[in-house]
VMD Tcl script that builds the backbone (N, CA, C; Angstrom):
set m [mol new atoms 213]
animate dup $m
set s [atomselect $m all]
$s set {name element resname resid chain x y z} {
  {N N UNK 1 A 11.235 -12.242 -7.745}
  {CA C UNK 1 A 11.397 -10.745 -7.264}
  {C C UNK 1 A 10.264 -9.945 -7.122}
  {N N UNK 2 A 10.152 -9.284 -6.369}
  {CA C UNK 2 A 8.857 -8.269 -6.195}
  {C C UNK 2 A 9.224 -6.992 -7.114}
  {N N UNK 3 A 8.162 -6.709 -7.609}
  {CA C UNK 3 A 8.052 -5.675 -8.244}
  {C C UNK 3 A 7.569 -4.043 -7.687}
  {N N UNK 4 A 7.335 -4.610 -6.431}
  {CA C UNK 4 A 6.979 -3.582 -5.381}
  {C C UNK 4 A 8.088 -2.607 -5.017}
  {N N UNK 5 A 8.241 -1.491 -5.257}
  {CA C UNK 5 A 9.235 -0.593 -4.472}
  {C C UNK 5 A 9.784 -0.772 -3.094}
  {N N UNK 6 A 10.713 -0.481 -2.770}
  {CA C UNK 6 A 11.470 -0.302 -1.166}
  {C C UNK 6 A 10.849 0.842 -0.583}
  {N N UNK 7 A 10.624 0.791 0.133}
  {CA C UNK 7 A 10.760 2.170 0.942}
  {C C UNK 7 A 12.047 2.399 1.956}
  {N N UNK 8 A 12.461 3.658 1.617}
  {CA C UNK 8 A 13.741 4.006 2.168}
  {C C UNK 8 A 14.149 5.498 2.968}
  {N N UNK 9 A 14.630 5.512 3.926}
  {CA C UNK 9 A 14.838 6.786 4.636}
  {C C UNK 9 A 16.206 6.869 4.283}
  {N N UNK 10 A 16.440 8.277 4.092}
  {CA C UNK 10 A 17.724 9.059 3.426}
  {C C UNK 10 A 17.999 10.252 4.347}
  {N N UNK 11 A 19.081 9.793 5.807}
  {CA C UNK 11 A 19.474 11.143 6.476}
  {C C UNK 11 A 20.461 11.783 6.040}
  {N N UNK 12 A 20.175 13.171 5.494}
  {CA C UNK 12 A 21.490 14.001 5.425}
  {C C UNK 12 A 21.618 15.409 6.143}
  {N N UNK 13 A 22.819 15.742 6.251}
  {CA C UNK 13 A 23.044 16.739 7.361}
  {C C UNK 13 A 22.744 18.253 6.510}
  {N N UNK 14 A 22.393 19.033 7.306}
  {CA C UNK 14 A 21.612 20.181 6.614}
  {C C UNK 14 A 20.230 20.025 6.380}
  {N N UNK 15 A 19.498 21.394 5.853}
  {CA C UNK 15 A 18.188 21.311 5.468}
  {C C UNK 15 A 17.891 21.747 4.543}
  {N N UNK 16 A 17.143 21.081 3.501}
  {CA C UNK 16 A 16.313 21.205 2.338}
  {C C UNK 16 A 15.422 21.652 2.654}
  {N N UNK 17 A 14.898 22.572 1.929}
  {CA C UNK 17 A 13.217 22.875 1.698}
  {C C UNK 17 A 12.431 21.730 0.498}
  {N N UNK 18 A 11.301 22.232 0.718}
  {CA C UNK 18 A 10.172 21.572 0.041}
  {C C UNK 18 A 10.609 21.390 -1.330}
  {N N UNK 19 A 11.082 22.421 -1.875}
  {CA C UNK 19 A 11.164 22.736 -3.535}
  {C C UNK 19 A 12.468 21.476 -3.622}
  {N N UNK 20 A 12.786 20.690 -2.917}
  {CA C UNK 20 A 13.690 20.113 -3.734}
  {C C UNK 20 A 13.217 18.679 -3.983}
  {N N UNK 21 A 11.807 18.391 -3.475}
  {CA C UNK 21 A 11.172 17.028 -3.644}
  {C C UNK 21 A 11.031 16.902 -5.052}
  {N N UNK 22 A 11.133 17.589 -6.394}
  {CA C UNK 22 A 11.241 17.057 -7.824}
  {C C UNK 22 A 12.970 16.961 -7.918}
  {N N UNK 23 A 13.614 17.230 -7.298}
  {CA C UNK 23 A 15.114 17.068 -7.340}
  {C C UNK 23 A 15.256 15.334 -7.025}
  {N N UNK 24 A 14.923 15.397 -5.655}
  {CA C UNK 24 A 14.544 13.811 -5.173}
  {C C UNK 24 A 13.657 12.766 -5.615}
  {N N UNK 25 A 13.070 12.646 -6.686}
  {CA C UNK 25 A 12.473 12.077 -7.495}
  {C C UNK 25 A 10.897 11.469 -6.637}
  {N N UNK 26 A 10.444 12.816 -6.126}
  {CA C UNK 26 A 9.117 13.103 -5.494}
  {C C UNK 26 A 9.366 12.321 -4.035}
  {N N UNK 27 A 10.345 12.132 -3.658}
  {CA C UNK 27 A 10.763 11.500 -2.081}
  {C C UNK 27 A 10.169 12.724 -1.139}
  {N N UNK 28 A 9.610 12.739 -0.375}
  {CA C UNK 28 A 8.968 13.384 0.843}
  {C C UNK 28 A 10.253 13.984 1.839}
  {N N UNK 29 A 10.469 14.893 1.770}
  {CA C UNK 29 A 11.445 15.678 2.678}
  {C C UNK 29 A 10.838 16.149 4.066}
  {N N UNK 30 A 11.759 15.725 5.104}
  {CA C UNK 30 A 11.072 16.081 6.503}
  {C C UNK 30 A 12.438 16.676 7.198}
  {N N UNK 31 A 12.036 17.776 7.882}
  {CA C UNK 31 A 13.230 18.309 8.577}
  {C C UNK 31 A 13.207 17.859 9.914}
  {N N UNK 32 A 14.332 17.069 10.430}
  {CA C UNK 32 A 14.276 16.262 11.750}
  {C C UNK 32 A 14.744 17.818 12.620}
  {N N UNK 33 A 14.605 17.423 14.162}
  {CA C UNK 33 A 14.635 18.154 14.877}
  {C C UNK 33 A 16.249 18.972 15.144}
  {N N UNK 34 A 16.970 17.900 14.886}
  {CA C UNK 34 A 18.547 18.245 14.848}
  {C C UNK 34 A 19.114 18.936 13.745}
  {N N UNK 35 A 18.379 19.347 12.880}
  {CA C UNK 35 A 18.504 20.080 11.807}
  {C C UNK 35 A 18.961 19.473 10.206}
  {N N UNK 36 A 19.003 18.085 10.432}
  {CA C UNK 36 A 19.291 17.212 9.165}
  {C C UNK 36 A 17.814 17.099 8.395}
  {N N UNK 37 A 18.042 16.413 7.192}
  {CA C UNK 37 A 16.700 16.304 6.606}
  {C C UNK 37 A 16.705 14.772 6.109}
  {N N UNK 38 A 15.534 14.660 6.061}
  {CA C UNK 38 A 15.006 13.124 6.222}
  {C C UNK 38 A 14.401 13.293 4.565}
  {N N UNK 39 A 14.889 12.289 3.798}
  {CA C UNK 39 A 14.673 12.082 2.377}
  {C C UNK 39 A 13.753 10.653 2.622}
  {N N UNK 40 A 12.379 10.514 2.451}
  {CA C UNK 40 A 11.720 9.228 2.573}
  {C C UNK 40 A 10.768 9.058 1.647}
  {N N UNK 41 A 10.981 7.576 0.973}
  {CA C UNK 41 A 9.982 7.334 0.077}
  {C C UNK 41 A 10.513 6.059 -1.057}
  {N N UNK 42 A 9.426 5.653 -1.758}
  {CA C UNK 42 A 9.552 4.525 -2.508}
  {C C UNK 42 A 10.922 4.699 -3.485}
  {N N UNK 43 A 11.863 3.355 -3.545}
  {CA C UNK 43 A 12.800 3.234 -4.367}
  {C C UNK 43 A 13.010 2.004 -5.170}
  {N N UNK 44 A 12.516 2.046 -6.530}
  {CA C UNK 44 A 12.241 0.886 -7.610}
  {C C UNK 44 A 13.465 -0.247 -7.601}
  {N N UNK 45 A 14.639 0.303 -6.983}
  {CA C UNK 45 A 15.651 -0.848 -7.374}
  {C C UNK 45 A 17.282 -0.151 -6.532}
  {N N UNK 46 A 18.285 -0.834 -6.753}
  {CA C UNK 46 A 19.419 -0.472 -6.145}
  {C C UNK 46 A 19.864 0.566 -7.257}
  {N N UNK 47 A 19.511 0.387 -8.623}
  {CA C UNK 47 A 20.306 1.575 -9.259}
  {C C UNK 47 A 19.477 3.012 -9.186}
  {N N UNK 48 A 18.131 3.024 -9.105}
  {CA C UNK 48 A 17.559 4.316 -8.506}
  {C C UNK 48 A 18.160 4.707 -6.759}
  {N N UNK 49 A 18.335 4.066 -6.214}
  {CA C UNK 49 A 18.985 4.331 -4.814}
  {C C UNK 49 A 20.304 5.016 -5.192}
  {N N UNK 50 A 21.311 4.308 -5.987}
  {CA C UNK 50 A 22.433 5.189 -6.235}
  {C C UNK 50 A 22.476 6.683 -6.477}
  {N N UNK 51 A 21.335 6.626 -7.549}
  {CA C UNK 51 A 20.709 7.832 -8.059}
  {C C UNK 51 A 20.711 8.798 -7.149}
  {N N UNK 52 A 19.567 8.638 -6.365}
  {CA C UNK 52 A 19.423 9.560 -4.962}
  {C C UNK 52 A 20.884 9.929 -4.266}
  {N N UNK 53 A 21.388 9.017 -4.112}
  {CA C UNK 53 A 22.652 8.930 -3.450}
  {C C UNK 53 A 23.961 9.763 -3.979}
  {N N UNK 54 A 23.919 9.999 -5.068}
  {CA C UNK 54 A 24.404 10.914 -6.026}
  {C C UNK 54 A 23.857 12.129 -5.950}
  {N N UNK 55 A 22.739 12.392 -5.840}
  {CA C UNK 55 A 22.217 13.737 -5.721}
  {C C UNK 55 A 22.710 14.146 -4.635}
  {N N UNK 56 A 22.755 13.781 -3.713}
  {CA C UNK 56 A 23.180 13.922 -2.124}
  {C C UNK 56 A 24.491 14.255 -2.189}
  {N N UNK 57 A 25.419 13.768 -2.785}
  {CA C UNK 57 A 26.983 13.705 -2.749}
  {C C UNK 57 A 26.917 15.153 -3.879}
  {N N UNK 58 A 25.959 15.165 -5.217}
  {CA C UNK 58 A 26.103 16.299 -5.887}
  {C C UNK 58 A 26.216 17.675 -4.720}
  {N N UNK 59 A 25.132 17.728 -4.209}
  {CA C UNK 59 A 24.895 18.881 -2.999}
  {C C UNK 59 A 25.847 19.122 -2.371}
  {N N UNK 60 A 27.152 18.033 -2.025}
  {CA C UNK 60 A 27.688 18.307 -1.112}
  {C C UNK 60 A 27.562 18.370 0.475}
  {N N UNK 61 A 26.173 17.713 0.366}
  {CA C UNK 61 A 25.968 17.056 1.818}
  {C C UNK 61 A 26.476 16.414 2.428}
  {N N UNK 62 A 26.421 16.099 3.872}
  {CA C UNK 62 A 27.223 14.864 4.475}
  {C C UNK 62 A 25.639 14.067 4.487}
  {N N UNK 63 A 26.121 12.835 4.290}
  {CA C UNK 63 A 25.008 11.520 4.224}
  {C C UNK 63 A 25.159 10.928 5.709}
  {N N UNK 64 A 24.425 10.878 6.292}
  {CA C UNK 64 A 24.181 10.183 7.769}
  {C C UNK 64 A 23.974 8.901 7.704}
  {N N UNK 65 A 22.758 8.452 7.061}
  {CA C UNK 65 A 22.649 7.415 7.050}
  {C C UNK 65 A 21.608 6.663 5.896}
  {N N UNK 66 A 21.367 5.441 5.462}
  {CA C UNK 66 A 20.128 5.005 4.326}
  {C C UNK 66 A 19.670 3.983 5.155}
  {N N UNK 67 A 18.573 3.861 5.609}
  {CA C UNK 67 A 17.578 2.763 6.275}
  {C C UNK 67 A 16.090 2.310 5.252}
  {N N UNK 68 A 16.643 1.066 5.220}
  {CA C UNK 68 A 15.422 0.495 4.622}
  {C C UNK 68 A 14.333 -0.132 5.695}
  {N N UNK 69 A 12.782 1.132 5.367}
  {CA C UNK 69 A 12.074 0.826 6.071}
  {C C UNK 69 A 11.263 -0.121 5.921}
  {N N UNK 70 A 11.154 -0.388 4.357}
  {CA C UNK 70 A 9.838 -1.944 4.230}
  {C C UNK 70 A 9.774 -1.970 3.058}
  {N N UNK 71 A 9.933 -3.370 2.910}
  {CA C UNK 71 A 10.405 -4.003 1.683}
  {C C UNK 71 A 8.958 -4.393 0.769}
}
mol reanalyze $m
mol bondsrecalc $m
mol representation Tube
mol addrep $m
């Protein structure tokens, strides 16, 4: 098992500003052309990924996709 974090991109409906970076564990927030927000960055394990997804749920924003970019 690798100790290197996996890079994920989480697409959510709606726009979040840079002030949400700390809330989302220092993920990079990027605004997509269509108004979605992309959260991109390393996730250490599945528990951390589920934690990020809970935060999306708690904000009441729609989860569009979760993509593993690199392992």
